[in-house]
C-alpha positions in Angstrom: 91.9 -32.3 -8.1 90.5 -34.3 -11.0 90.3 -32.2 -14.2 86.6 -32.5 -14.7 85.5 -32.6 -11.1 84.9 -29.7 -8.7 86.3 -30.1 -5.2 84.5 -28.7 -2.2 87.1 -25.9 -2.0 86.5 -25.0 -5.6 82.7 -24.8 -5.1 83.2 -22.7 -2.0 85.6 -20.3 -3.8 83.1 -20.0 -6.7 80.2 -19.3 -4.3 82.3 -16.9 -2.3 83.2 -14.7 -5.3 79.7 -15.0 -6.8 78.4 -13.4 -3.6 81.2 -10.9 -3.4 80.7 -9.8 -7.0 77.0 -9.8 -6.6 77.4 -7.5 -3.7 79.5 -5.2 -5.8 76.6 -5.0 -8.3 74.0 -4.7 -5.5 75.6 -1.6 -4.2 76.1 0.0 -7.6 72.6 -0.9 -8.7 71.2 0.8 -5.6 72.9 4.0 -6.7 71.6 3.7 -10.3 68.1 2.5 -9.5 67.7 5.1 -6.8 69.3 7.9 -8.8 66.1 9.8 -9.2 65.5 9.6 -5.4 69.2 10.3 -4.4 69.3 13.3 -6.7 66.7 14.9 -4.5 68.3 13.7 -1.3 71.9 14.9 -1.9 71.7 17.6 -4.5 70.3 21.2 -4.3 66.7 21.4 -5.3 67.6 24.4 -7.4 69.3 22.1 -10.0 67.4 20.6 -12.9 66.3 16.9 -12.8 68.9 16.1 -15.4 71.7 17.7 -13.3 70.5 15.9 -10.2 70.6 12.6 -12.1 74.0 13.2 -13.6 75.5 14.3 -10.2 74.4 11.1 -8.5 75.6 8.9 -11.4 79.0 10.7 -11.2 79.2 9.2 -7.7 78.9 5.9 -9.4 81.7 7.0 -11.7 83.9 7.9 -8.7 83.4 4.4 -7.3 84.5 2.9 -10.6 87.4 5.3 -11.0 88.7 4.4 -7.5 88.8 0.7 -8.3 92.3 0.8 -9.7 93.6 2.1 -6.4 92.1 -0.9 -4.6 93.2 -3.3 -7.3 96.8 -2.1 -7.3 97.1 -2.1 -3.5 95.2 -5.3 -2.5 96.2 -7.1 -5.7 99.9 -6.5 -5.1 99.7 -7.8 -1.5 97.7 -10.8 -2.6 100.6 -11.7 -4.9 103.0 -11.3 -2.0 101.3 -12.7 1.0 98.4 -14.8 -0.4 94.7 -14.4 -1.4 92.7 -15.7 1.5 93.2 -13.1 4.3 92.6 -10.2 1.9 89.3 -11.7 0.8 88.1 -11.3 4.4 89.4 -7.8 4.6 87.9 -6.4 1.4 84.4 -7.8 1.9 84.4 -6.6 5.5 85.3 -3.1 4.2 82.4 -3.2 1.8 80.0 -4.0 4.7 81.2 -1.1 6.7 80.7 1.3 3.7 77.2 -0.1 3.1 76.2 0.8 6.7 77.7 4.3 6.5 75.9 5.0 3.2 72.6 4.4 5.0 73.6 6.9 7.7 74.6 9.8 5.5 73.0 13.3 6.1 70.7 14.7 3.4 71.1 18.1 1.6 68.4 19.5 3.8 70.4 18.5 6.9 74.0 19.4 5.8 73.8 21.2 2.5 76.7 20.6 0.1 78.5 18.6 2.7 76.0 15.7 2.2 77.1 15.4 -1.4 80.8 15.6 -0.5 80.3 12.8 2.1 78.4 10.7 -0.5 81.3 11.0 -2.9 83.9 10.2 -0.2 82.0 7.0 0.6 81.7 6.2 -3.1 85.5 6.6 -3.3 86.2 4.1 -0.5 83.6 1.7 -1.7 85.5 1.7 -5.0 88.8 1.0 -3.3 87.4 -2.0 -1.5 85.6 -3.3 -4.6 88.8 -2.9 -6.6 90.5 -5.2 -4.1 87.6 -7.5 -4.0 87.8 -8.1 -7.8 91.6 -8.4 -7.9 91.8 -11.0 -5.1 88.5 -12.8 -5.4 88.3 -13.5 -9.1 91.9 -14.6 -9.1 91.4 -16.9 -6.2 88.3 -18.6 -7.7 89.8 -19.1 -11.1 93.0 -20.5 -9.6 90.8 -23.2 -8.1 89.0 -24.0 -11.5 89.8 -27.0 -13.7 91.4 -25.8 -17.0 88.6 -27.0 -19.2 85.9 -25.4 -17.1 87.5 -22.0 -16.4 85.2 -20.2 -18.9 82.1 -21.8 -17.4 83.2 -21.1 -13.8 84.2 -17.6 -14.7 80.8 -17.0 -16.3 79.2 -18.2 -13.1 81.3 -15.8 -11.0 80.6 -12.9 -13.3 76.9 -13.7 -13.4 76.8 -12.7 -9.8 77.0 -9.1 -11.0 73.7 -9.0 -13.0 72.0 -11.1 -10.4 73.1 -8.5 -7.8 71.5 -5.9 -10.0 68.3 -8.0 -10.2 68.2 -8.4 -6.4 68.8 -4.7 -5.9 66.0 -3.9 -8.4 63.6 -6.3 -6.6 64.5 -5.0 -3.2 64.1 -1.4 -4.2 60.8 -2.2 -6.0 59.6 -3.8 -2.8 60.7 -0.9 -0.6 59.2 1.6 -3.1 55.9 -0.3 -3.1 55.7 -0.5 0.7 57.0 2.9 1.5 55.7 5.2 -1.2 57.5 8.2 -2.7 57.5 10.4 0.4 58.9 7.8 2.8 61.5 6.8 0.1 62.7 10.4 0.2 62.6 10.5 4.0 64.3 7.3 5.0 63.5 4.5 2.6 66.7 5.0 0.7 68.6 4.4 3.9 67.0 1.0 4.3 67.9 0.1 0.8 71.6 0.8 1.3 71.8 -1.0 4.7 70.3 -4.2 3.2 73.7 -4.7 1.5 75.1 -6.0 4.8 73.2 -9.3 4.6 75.3 -10.9 1.8 78.5 -9.6 3.4 77.9 -11.7 6.5 77.3 -14.8 4.4 80.4 -14.2 2.3 82.5 -13.7 5.4 81.3 -17.0 6.8 82.2 -18.9 3.6 85.6 -17.2 3.2 86.6 -18.0 6.7 86.4 -21.7 5.8 88.5 -21.5 2.6 92.1 -22.6 2.2 94.8 -20.6 0.3 94.9 -20.8 -3.5 96.8 -23.9 -4.8 98.4 -21.8 -7.6 99.8 -19.3 -5.1 101.1 -22.0 -2.9 102.8 -23.6 -5.8 104.4 -20.4 -6.9 105.5 -19.6 -3.3 107.0 -23.1 -2.9 109.0 -22.5 -6.2 110.4 -19.3 -4.8 108.8 -17.2 -7.6 107.1 -14.6 -5.4 108.3 -11.1 -6.4 108.7 -8.1 -4.1 106.9 -5.6 -6.3 104.4 -7.5 -8.5 102.4 -4.4 -9.4 105.5 -2.6 -10.8 106.4 -5.6 -13.0 103.2 -5.0 -15.0 104.8 -2.0 -16.6 108.0 -3.8 -17.8 108.2 -5.4 -21.2 107.1 -8.0 -22.3 104.3 -8.0 -19.6 103.6 -4.3 -20.4 102.2 -5.2 -23.8 99.9 -7.8 -22.3 98.7 -5.2 -19.7 98.0 -2.6 -22.4 96.0 -5.0 -24.4 94.0 -6.0 -21.4 93.5 -2.3 -20.5 92.0 -1.4 -23.9 90.0 -4.6 -23.8 88.4 -3.7 -20.5 88.0 0.0 -21.4 85.9 -0.9 -24.4 83.8 -3.4 -22.3 83.2 -0.8 -19.6 81.9 1.7 -22.2 79.5 -0.8 -23.6 78.5 -2.0 -20.1 77.8 1.5 -18.6 75.9 2.5 -21.7 73.4 -0.2 -20.8 73.4 -0.2 -17.0 73.8 3.5 -16.5 71.0 4.8 -18.8 68.3 2.2 -18.8 66.6 3.8 -15.8 66.8 7.2 -17.4 65.4 6.0 -20.7 62.6 3.9 -19.1 61.4 6.7 -16.7 61.9 9.8 -19.0 61.7 12.1 -16.1 58.2 11.0 -15.1 56.9 10.7 -18.7 57.7 7.0 -18.9 57.3 4.1 -16.5 56.8 4.6 -12.8 59.4 3.7 -10.2 58.1 0.3 -9.3 57.5 -0.7 -13.0 60.9 0.4 -14.2 62.7 -1.4 -11.4 61.0 -4.6 -12.3 61.6 -4.1 -16.1 65.3 -3.3 -15.3 65.6 -6.3 -13.1 64.2 -8.6 -15.8 66.8 -7.4 -18.3 69.6 -8.1 -15.9 68.2 -11.5 -15.1 68.7 -12.3 -18.8 72.3 -11.1 -18.5 72.8 -13.5 -15.5 71.7 -16.4 -17.8 73.7 -15.1 -20.7 77.0 -14.7 -18.8 76.8 -18.4 -17.8 76.1 -19.5 -21.3 78.8 -17.2 -22.8 81.5 -18.5 -20.4 80.5 -22.1 -21.1 80.6 -21.5 -24.9 84.0 -19.9 -24.7 85.4 -23.2 -23.3 84.2 -24.7 -26.6 85.0 -22.0 -29.2 87.8 -20.0 -27.6 87.6 -16.6 -25.9 89.1 -14.5 -28.7 87.1 -15.3 -31.8 83.8 -15.6 -29.9 84.2 -12.1 -28.5 85.3 -10.5 -31.7 82.2 -11.7 -33.5 80.1 -10.5 -30.5 81.5 -7.0 -30.9 80.3 -7.0 -34.5 76.9 -8.0 -33.2 76.9 -5.0 -30.7 77.7 -2.5 -33.5 74.8 -3.8 -35.6 72.1 -4.1 -32.9 73.0 -1.4 -30.4 70.9 1.4 -31.9 67.8 -0.7 -32.5 67.8 -1.8 -28.8 67.7 1.8 -27.5 65.1 2.8 -30.1 62.7 0.0 -28.9 63.3 0.9 -25.2 62.7 4.6 -25.8 59.5 4.2 -27.7 58.3 1.6 -25.1 58.8 4.3 -22.4 57.1 7.0 -24.5 54.0 4.8 -25.1 54.3 3.1 -21.7 54.0 -0.2 -23.5 55.0 -2.9 -21.1 55.3 -5.7 -23.7 57.5 -3.5 -25.9 59.7 -2.7 -22.9 60.0 -6.5 -22.1 61.1 -7.1 -25.7 63.6 -4.2 -25.5 65.0 -5.5 -22.2 65.5 -8.9 -23.7 67.5 -7.2 -26.4 69.4 -5.1 -23.9 70.3 -8.2 -21.9 72.0 -9.5 -25.1 74.3 -6.5 -25.2 76.3 -7.6 -22.2 77.1 -11.3 -22.7 80.8 -10.9 -23.4 81.4 -10.2 -19.7 81.0 -14.0 -19.2 84.6 -14.6 -20.3 86.3 -11.8 -18.3 87.4 -13.7 -15.1 88.9 -16.6 -17.0 90.4 -14.5 -19.8 92.1 -12.0 -17.5 93.6 -14.8 -15.3 94.9 -16.4 -18.5 96.8 -13.2 -19.4 99.0 -12.9 -16.3 101.3 -15.4 -14.5 100.6 -16.3 -10.9 103.4 -14.2 -9.4 101.6 -11.0 -10.7 98.1 -12.4 -11.4 96.1 -10.7 -8.7 97.7 -7.3 -9.5 97.3 -7.8 -13.2 93.7 -9.1 -13.1 92.6 -6.4 -10.7 94.4 -3.5 -12.1 93.9 -4.5 -15.8 90.1 -4.8 -15.0 89.8 -1.7 -12.9 92.1 0.5 -15.1 89.6 0.1 -17.9 87.3 2.1 -15.6 89.6 5.1 -15.8 88.3 5.6 -19.3 84.9 3.9 -19.1 83.7 5.3 -15.8 83.1 8.7 -17.1 80.3 7.5 -19.4 77.9 10.3 -18.3 80.3 12.8 -19.8 80.8 10.9 -23.0 77.0 10.5 -23.3 76.5 14.2 -23.0 79.2 14.7 -25.6 77.4 12.4 -27.9 74.1 14.1 -27.2 75.7 17.4 -28.4 76.7 15.9 -31.8 74.4 17.8 -34.2 73.0 14.8 -36.1 72.5 12.8 -32.8 70.7 15.7 -31.1 68.6 16.2 -34.2 67.4 12.6 -33.9 66.9 12.2 -30.2 65.8 15.8 -29.3 65.9 16.5 -25.6 65.6 12.9 -24.5 68.8 10.9 -24.2 68.4 7.5 -25.9 70.6 7.5 -29.0 73.6 8.9 -27.3 74.3 5.8 -25.1 74.1 3.7 -28.3 76.9 5.9 -29.8 79.1 5.3 -26.7 78.3 1.5 -26.8 79.4 1.4 -30.5 82.7 3.1 -29.7 83.4 0.6 -26.8 82.6 -2.4 -29.1 85.2 -1.2 -31.6 87.8 -0.7 -28.9 87.3 -4.3 -27.6 87.4 -5.8 -31.0 90.6 -4.0 -31.9 92.3 -5.0 -28.6 91.7 -8.6 -29.3 93.7 -8.4 -32.6 96.8 -8.3 -30.2 95.7 -11.1 -28.0 96.5 -14.9 -28.3 93.8 -17.5 -27.7 94.1 -18.5 -24.1 91.5 -21.2 -23.3 94.0 -24.0 -23.8 96.6 -22.7 -21.3 97.3 -24.1 -17.9 97.6 -21.3 -15.4 101.2 -22.3 -14.4 102.2 -22.0 -18.1 101.0 -18.4 -18.5 104.0 -16.2 -19.2 106.5 -19.0 -18.9 107.1 -19.4 -22.6 108.0 -15.8 -23.2 111.5 -14.5 -23.3 112.2 -13.2 -19.8 113.5 -9.6 -19.5 116.0 -9.1 -16.7 114.6 -6.1 -14.8 115.1 -4.4 -11.5 111.7 -5.5 -10.4 112.3 -9.1 -11.1 115.8 -9.0 -9.6 114.3 -8.4 -6.1 112.4 -11.7 -6.1 111.9 -13.1 -2.6 113.6 -16.5 -2.6 
């Protein structure tokens, strides 16, 4: 493969993971965008609107917290047997979970059992999506030319905000056609089941892909290890893993502070924008993120991943609070143009995700890359996924509560600031990685003789 050219397999791998990651976002966005509806569907009507919203969003958190399980399991097997087959398995599992989500009983039909089943499906969806990231992102980046890894990674990652945009538009259309009563009755079921469509397309593409060239090279060299996941926790790889863990935990805190609370801020429990309006506003913000991820990934190929992202963290700390202030007052006044400006600003808070696929793949050698990329990415969610709880904590800080009152708008900005500082600090312990060839990663370090490495399959 020529360095500056993209082969047919590279383009297919990119498209495949763009779709897979977009589906990840599509499912998660349906939970967030429909949270005001799902709160009434699965939660007791005796609870407050805030409690109903938090309970549904906690289902989102369960999905995120389950990702490390899928990443560890599927990532380890991808490093042992190859990437391609598991790509088909993980996306197929996502499709099954999408259908089952649309068939769940409501609280009126099954009581508390409906919420329990909702959480169980969220758990399994998280496991499959954890595997999807571990295998799919690794597979696509291993096909990427070295000087275009950032740009290709940005494209792959941009599937996530575009998935959110698509979910917002689909839900806005369903909301417009159905009305509130039908949404509560069965419209939410239709919204979940629509997630099957991109699954079928992704399955068709993946069935025509060949195995990763980097994996084949490592296999031919006899470097496959028996327990790739366990080797993540043995020095010197342990220090790289911990750095990636804190890097991702910080990014997840900033990410959820935007994704998770924009609908709450824009609607203000009925005092802000209506369902259709906020869905469109939310979708516009995420479309800007889609463009920004591609730009940020491309830019990182020019400037480097490390220094670019550290300066970006400084930007987040400075502009985080003003963004939420503008969005909150736009909702209070139902000022559509102010909301558009606020959403343009909100889209700017998420650009650093454009480097994530390339950067994570550049931190782990091929023999443990899928496990490292997947678990390093997903383990960050162990801290980040509980953002509703952190936001409630921030809301109860006396000076924060004095400023925002009963409406939550400043609290997410506090969490975003904490996440930005974490990501900045983690990069102090990271080398620049954009210049590395993937088969060089980890090879120049002193090799520790460990039990895990001793059981390499030759």
